[in-house]
C-alpha positions in Angstrom: 31.3 -18.2 12.1 29.6 -16.8 15.2 26.1 -15.5 15.2 25.6 -11.7 16.4 22.3 -10.9 18.0 21.2 -7.6 19.3 20.4 -7.7 23.0 17.8 -5.2 24.0 19.3 -5.2 27.7 23.0 -4.3 26.5 21.1 -2.4 23.8 24.2 -3.8 21.7 25.1 -6.5 19.2 26.7 -9.5 21.0 28.4 -12.4 19.9 25.9 -15.2 20.9 27.0 -17.8 23.5 24.4 -20.3 25.0 24.6 -21.1 28.7 25.0 -24.9 27.7 27.4 -25.3 24.4 25.3 -26.0 21.6 22.1 -26.2 23.3 19.5 -23.0 23.2 16.6 -22.4 25.6 14.5 -20.2 23.8 11.3 -18.6 25.3 8.8 -16.6 23.2 5.6 -14.9 24.4 2.5 -16.7 22.7 -1.0 -15.3 21.9 -3.6 -14.0 24.5 -6.4 -16.4 22.6 -9.3 -14.2 23.0 -9.4 -13.1 19.3 -7.6 -13.9 15.8 -4.0 -12.8 15.7 -3.5 -9.8 13.3 -0.8 -9.5 10.9 1.2 -7.2 13.1 1.3 -10.1 15.6 2.3 -12.5 13.2 5.2 -10.5 12.2 6.7 -11.1 15.7 6.1 -14.9 15.6 7.7 -14.5 12.2 10.8 -13.0 13.5 11.1 -15.3 16.3 11.0 -18.1 13.7 13.6 -16.5 11.5 15.8 -16.8 14.7 15.1 -20.2 15.5 16.0 -21.2 11.7 19.2 -19.2 11.6 20.2 -21.0 15.1 19.5 -24.4 13.7 21.4 -23.8 10.4 24.4 -22.4 12.5 24.4 -25.7 14.4 22.5 -25.4 17.5 19.8 -27.6 18.8 16.8 -25.1 20.0 14.7 -25.9 22.7 11.6 -23.6 22.0 8.9 -23.0 24.7 5.8 -21.0 23.9 3.1 -20.0 26.3 -0.5 -19.7 25.6 -2.0 -17.1 27.6 -5.8 -18.2 28.0 -6.3 -16.6 31.5 -5.1 -13.5 33.7 -4.4 -11.1 30.8 -6.6 -8.2 31.3 -7.9 -5.5 29.2 -5.3 -3.0 30.8 -2.0 -4.0 30.8 -1.6 -2.1 34.0 -3.8 -4.7 36.1 -7.0 -2.9 35.2 -10.3 -4.2 33.3 -11.8 -7.3 32.6 -10.1 -10.4 31.7 -9.7 -10.6 27.8 -11.2 -13.9 27.4 -13.8 -13.7 29.9 -15.0 -10.5 28.1 -15.1 -12.1 24.6 -17.0 -15.2 26.2 -19.7 -12.7 27.6 -19.9 -10.9 24.2 -20.3 -14.1 22.2 -22.2 -16.1 24.9 -20.0 -19.0 24.7 -18.0 -20.6 27.5 -14.1 -19.1 28.2 -12.9 -22.3 27.4 -14.6 -22.8 24.0 -13.2 -19.2 23.2 -9.6 -20.0 24.1 -9.5 -23.3 22.3 -11.3 -21.6 19.1 -8.7 -19.1 18.9 -5.8 -21.2 19.9 -6.5 -23.6 17.0 -6.9 -20.4 14.7 -3.6 -19.3 15.9 -1.7 -22.4 14.8 -3.6 -22.8 11.7 -1.7 -19.4 10.8 1.5 -20.6 12.3 1.3 -23.8 10.1 0.0 -21.7 6.9 3.4 -19.3 7.3 5.5 -22.4 7.6 6.7 -21.7 11.0 8.4 -24.4 13.0 6.3 -25.5 15.9 7.6 -24.8 19.3 9.0 -27.9 21.2 6.7 -27.1 24.1 3.8 -25.0 23.9 2.0 -24.4 27.5 -1.2 -23.2 28.4 -1.5 -20.9 31.5 -4.5 -22.7 32.8 -2.3 -26.0 32.9 0.2 -24.3 35.1 -1.3 -22.7 38.0 0.4 -24.6 40.8 3.9 -23.8 39.1 2.7 -20.0 39.5 1.2 -20.3 43.0 4.6 -21.8 43.9 6.4 -19.0 42.5 4.5 -16.6 44.2 5.0 -18.4 47.6 8.7 -18.2 46.8 8.2 -14.3 46.4 6.5 -14.3 49.6 8.7 -15.8 51.5 11.7 -13.3 50.5 9.8 -10.5 51.5 8.9 -9.0 48.1 4.9 -9.3 48.2 2.2 -8.1 50.0 -1.4 -8.4 50.4 -4.0 -5.8 49.9 -7.8 -5.7 49.3 -7.5 -9.5 48.8 -4.9 -9.6 46.1 -1.1 -10.6 46.0 1.2 -7.8 45.0 4.9 -7.6 43.7 6.8 -4.8 45.7 9.1 -3.1 43.1 10.7 -1.2 46.3 12.2 -4.5 47.3 14.6 -4.7 44.4 17.4 -2.4 43.6 17.0 -2.5 39.8 13.3 -2.6 38.8 13.1 -1.5 35.0 16.6 -2.2 33.9 15.5 -3.5 30.6 13.5 -0.5 29.5 15.9 1.6 31.4 12.9 3.2 32.9 12.9 6.3 34.8 10.9 5.4 38.1 10.1 9.1 38.8 7.9 9.3 35.5 7.3 5.6 35.0 3.5 5.2 34.3 2.0 1.5 34.9 0.8 0.8 31.3 1.9 1.0 28.1 -0.7 3.2 27.2 0.2 5.6 29.6 -2.8 4.8 31.9 -2.3 5.8 35.7 -3.5 3.1 37.8 -6.6 3.4 40.0 -5.9 0.7 42.1 -5.9 2.1 45.4 -4.8 -1.2 47.1 -0.9 -0.7 45.6 1.5 0.9 47.8 3.3 2.0 44.7 1.6 2.6 41.8 4.3 0.8 39.9 3.7 -2.4 41.9 1.7 -5.4 39.7 -0.7 -8.0 40.8 0.6 -11.8 41.1 -2.6 -13.0 42.2 -6.0 -11.6 41.8 -9.0 -12.6 44.0 -13.0 -12.4 44.0 -12.7 -9.5 46.2 -11.3 -7.4 43.7 -13.1 -8.8 40.6 -15.9 -11.0 41.5 -16.7 -14.5 40.4 -15.6 -15.5 37.2 -15.2 -18.8 35.2 -11.7 -19.4 35.4 -10.7 -19.2 39.1 -8.5 -21.5 41.4 -7.9 -22.2 45.2 -4.8 -20.7 46.5 -3.1 -19.6 50.0 -4.5 -16.5 49.3 -8.2 -17.0 48.4 -9.7 -18.0 45.3 -8.8 -16.1 42.3 -6.7 -16.2 39.1 -2.8 -15.3 38.5 -1.9 -12.2 37.1 -0.6 -12.0 33.7 3.3 -11.2 34.2 3.8 -14.3 36.6 2.4 -16.7 34.0 5.6 -16.7 31.8 8.1 -16.5 34.6 6.5 -19.8 35.8 6.2 -21.7 32.8 9.6 -20.5 31.1 11.5 -21.8 34.5 9.5 -25.0 34.8 10.8 -26.2 31.2 13.9 -24.4 30.8 15.3 -23.7 33.9 15.8 -21.0 36.5 18.2 -19.0 33.8 18.1 -19.6 29.9 19.2 -18.0 26.9 16.8 -16.2 24.8 13.7 -14.4 25.7 11.5 -13.0 22.6 8.5 -10.7 22.2 7.1 -7.7 20.5 8.8 -4.4 21.4 5.6 -3.2 22.9 6.3 -5.9 26.1 9.4 -4.3 27.3 8.3 -1.6 29.5 5.7 -3.5 31.3 5.5 -7.3 30.5 8.8 -8.2 30.3 10.1 -5.6 32.9 7.9 -7.2 35.2 8.7 -10.7 34.5 12.5 -9.8 35.0 11.6 -8.2 38.8 9.8 -11.6 39.7 11.9 -14.0 38.3 15.2 -12.7 39.7 13.6 -11.7 43.0 12.7 -15.3 43.2 15.9 -17.2 42.3 18.6 -14.4 43.5 20.4 -14.7 39.8 20.3 -13.7 36.2 17.2 -15.0 34.6 17.7 -14.5 30.7 21.2 -13.8 29.0 19.5 -12.2 25.6 16.1 -10.2 25.0 15.0 -9.9 21.3 12.6 -8.1 20.4 10.6 -7.4 17.1 9.6 -4.0 16.1 5.7 -3.2 15.0 4.0 -3.5 11.8 2.0 -0.2 11.3 -0.8 0.3 8.9 -2.2 3.8 7.7 -3.1 4.9 11.3 0.1 3.4 12.9 0.7 0.6 15.1 -1.8 -2.3 14.1 -3.8 -3.1 16.9 -6.9 -5.2 17.8 -7.9 -2.4 20.1 -8.8 -0.5 17.1 -11.6 -2.5 16.0 -11.2 -3.8 12.8 -7.6 -5.4 11.8 -6.0 -7.6 9.2 -5.8 -11.4 9.4 -3.7 -13.7 7.6 -7.2 -15.4 6.5 -8.3 -11.9 4.9 -5.1 -11.7 2.8 -5.8 -15.1 1.5 -9.3 -14.3 0.9 -7.9 -11.6 -1.4 -6.2 -14.1 -3.3 -2.9 -13.7 -1.8 -1.0 -16.8 -0.4 0.7 -17.0 3.3 4.0 -17.0 1.6 3.6 -13.7 0.0 3.2 -12.2 3.5 6.2 -14.3 4.9 8.5 -13.0 1.8 7.1 -9.4 2.5 8.5 -9.7 6.1 11.7 -11.1 5.4 12.1 -7.9 3.1 12.5 -5.8 6.1 14.8 -6.3 9.2 12.9 -7.7 12.3 14.2 -4.3 14.2 13.0 -1.7 11.8 9.1 -1.0 11.8 7.4 -2.0 8.8 5.0 0.1 7.1 1.9 -2.5 5.4 0.4 -1.7 2.0 -1.4 -4.1 -0.4 0.9 -2.6 -3.1 4.0 -3.7 -0.9 2.4 -7.0 -0.6 1.6 -7.0 -4.5 5.4 -6.5 -4.9 6.4 -9.3 -2.4 3.7 -11.6 -4.3 5.7 -11.0 -7.8 9.0 -11.3 -6.6 8.3 -14.7 -4.8 6.7 -15.8 -8.2 9.4 -14.7 -10.0 11.6 -17.1 -7.8 9.2 -19.8 -8.0 9.2 -19.6 -12.0 13.3 -19.5 -11.9 13.3 -22.7 -9.8 10.9 -24.2 -12.3 13.3 -23.3 -15.1 16.3 -24.8 -13.3 14.2 -27.9 -12.9 13.4 -27.9 -16.5 17.4 -28.0 -17.0 17.6 -31.1 -14.8 18.9 -29.3 -11.6 19.3 -31.2 -8.4 21.0 -30.8 -4.9 24.5 -31.7 -5.1 27.7 -30.8 -2.7 28.9 -27.3 -3.0 32.7 -27.3 -4.4 33.2 -24.4 -6.5 34.8 -21.4 -4.9 32.1 -19.1 -6.1 29.3 -21.5 -4.7 30.9 -21.7 -1.6 31.7 -17.7 -1.5 27.7 -17.3 -2.0 27.0 -19.9 0.9 29.6 -18.0 3.3 28.2 -14.6 2.7 24.5 -15.6 3.0 25.3 -17.0 6.5 27.3 -13.9 7.3 24.3 -12.0 6.5 21.6 -14.0 8.5 24.1 -14.4 11.6 24.4 -11.0 11.7 21.3 -9.9 13.6 18.8 -12.0 11.3 19.7 -9.9 8.0 16.8 -11.4 6.1 17.0 -8.4 3.7 20.3 -9.0 2.7 19.8 -12.8 2.3 17.1 -11.9 0.1 19.6 -9.9 -1.9 22.2 -13.1 -2.0 19.2 -15.1 -3.1 18.6 -13.0 -6.3 22.5 -12.8 -6.8 22.4 -16.6 -7.2 19.4 -16.7 -9.3 21.0 -14.2 -11.8 24.5 -15.5 -11.6 25.1 -17.4 -15.1 28.6 -18.5 -13.8 26.7 -20.8 -11.7 25.7 -24.1 -13.1 21.9 -25.0 -12.6 22.7 -27.6 -9.9 24.8 -25.0 -8.0 22.0 -22.5 -8.2 19.1 -25.1 -7.1 21.6 -26.3 -4.2 22.2 -22.6 -2.8 18.4 -21.9 -3.1 17.6 -24.8 -1.0 20.1 -23.9 1.6 19.0 -20.3 1.7 15.3 -21.7 1.9 16.4 -23.4 5.3 16.4 -20.0 6.9 13.7 -18.4 4.7 11.0 -21.0 5.4 9.2 -20.0 2.0 8.7 -23.7 0.9 11.0 -23.5 -2.3 11.6 -27.2 -1.8 8.3 -27.9 -2.9 8.2 -26.0 -6.2 7.8 -28.6 -9.0 7.4 -28.6 -12.8 3.7 -28.0 -13.4 2.1 -30.7 -15.5 3.3 -30.5 -19.0 0.7 -30.2 -21.5 0.8 -32.4 -24.5 1.8 -30.5 -27.6 2.6 -31.8 -31.4 6.2 -32.8 -31.7 6.0 -30.3 -34.5 5.2 -27.3 -32.3 7.5 -28.4 -29.9 10.4 -28.7 -32.4 9.5 -25.0 -33.5 9.8 -23.9 -30.0 13.1 -25.7 -29.5 14.3 -23.8 -32.9 13.1 -20.4 -31.5 14.8 -20.7 -28.3 18.1 -21.4 -30.1 17.3 -18.4 -32.4 17.0 -16.2 -29.3 20.3 -17.6 -27.8 22.0 -16.7 -31.1 20.4 -13.3 -31.1 18.4 -14.0 -34.5 15.7 -11.8 -33.9 14.3 -12.0 -37.3 14.1 -16.2 -37.0 12.7 -16.0 -33.7 9.7 -13.5 -34.9 9.1 -15.8 -37.8 9.1 -18.9 -35.7 6.5 -17.2 -33.1 4.2 -16.7 -36.2 4.4 -20.0 -37.3 3.5 -21.3 -34.1 0.7 -18.9 -33.9 -0.7 -19.7 -37.1 -0.8 -23.5 -35.7 -2.8 -22.3 -33.0 -0.4 -21.7 -30.0 0.6 -18.8 -28.3 4.4 -18.3 -27.0 4.9 -17.4 -23.4 7.9 -15.5 -22.8 9.4 -15.2 -19.0 12.7 -14.3 -17.5 13.1 -18.0 -17.0 12.3 -19.5 -20.6 9.3 -19.7 -22.9 6.6 -22.1 -23.1 3.4 -22.9 -25.2 -0.3 -22.4 -24.4 -2.9 -23.2 -26.6 -5.1 -20.2 -27.9 -8.5 -20.0 -26.6 
């Protein structure tokens, strides 16, 4: 069955048809490695992982490229302020290279803890300066740039369709996401953006390279265009990111990429919505922010957060609270308990043959292939867990199939090591289980009392009963 994805460019749901049969070129904007990723950042990467897993289970081969911005991203999205990594290095008295590597490593620890499938290519901006220079030279040759105050600018007036992704009103457009007005007097049009900064603008910095326009460093936007085209070609299938990248970063990427090549750059644009805290959008600029490590120190598992994010559609804002995370943790633990119950019955993966099992599988695929409908996919999971018309092998097999998309690690769930109990106690527990099945509650209560007198507490759960020693 086809995959349908919401394309930000068309503002509509479209059947996914890659440029090259079953080969998918996917580019996602990676982290700017000047600080830890907060859980709002991680929600965007989780949506991209859900997309990749859905494409894989649908039979596509995905070539995923992600950049690491380790230079050029300024504290203001509209070409203003300090380089974010340079600023952190100055505050911490470490080198910019140490800062970038430290936070890159921290990011991928979170990435792995959340069971996200690593990209095929992870490319650092600092390793691709020549590709950026070459792309700027192409733009220069085609008349899309000018040099002013030592910097190289892209002229948005040189193309007819600037702002088409965000559907911007150019008469009212401001330069930055935060609605800052540019103070750069070197710009012919305040909406123009920098392709290459030189020391005449920013002074000497640790990360600077020789170029035809002078020693300097690249603008933020040129990085993604140069690296994505280097690895995926001048046209590719999907570009992802957070919704806040639409009005500036992705808008400028499109402008420079299509101006350079003269052809459409990306076929499908996909964006994840914000994670909100009590003050609104979660942001590093507010100071304190929630990290995955903080959640773990509070006793949560990374999979609790992943389950929580799956419960909201990627295009809907999600309001974070610890109460909501507690609910997700309990639900995930309940799934694990039910899987253990199936394993106690000897459940194993089998080919699905029954009409009901195949219908569950088809319905799940329909839901996740319809614009990554993870909330409905979770509802399908609970339907399988509770459906006693399915045998234990079918339920276990369907859960494992669903988890190829969920990525919650259910295949690693095992039976806990069984504590040795006297055969007499285990026999009484078995009798009690049978009594409960026969709804002989009086006998079940009597057997519980007998076990209690022997020093064993009966623990009843939705998935069965077990014994534990009384302290």
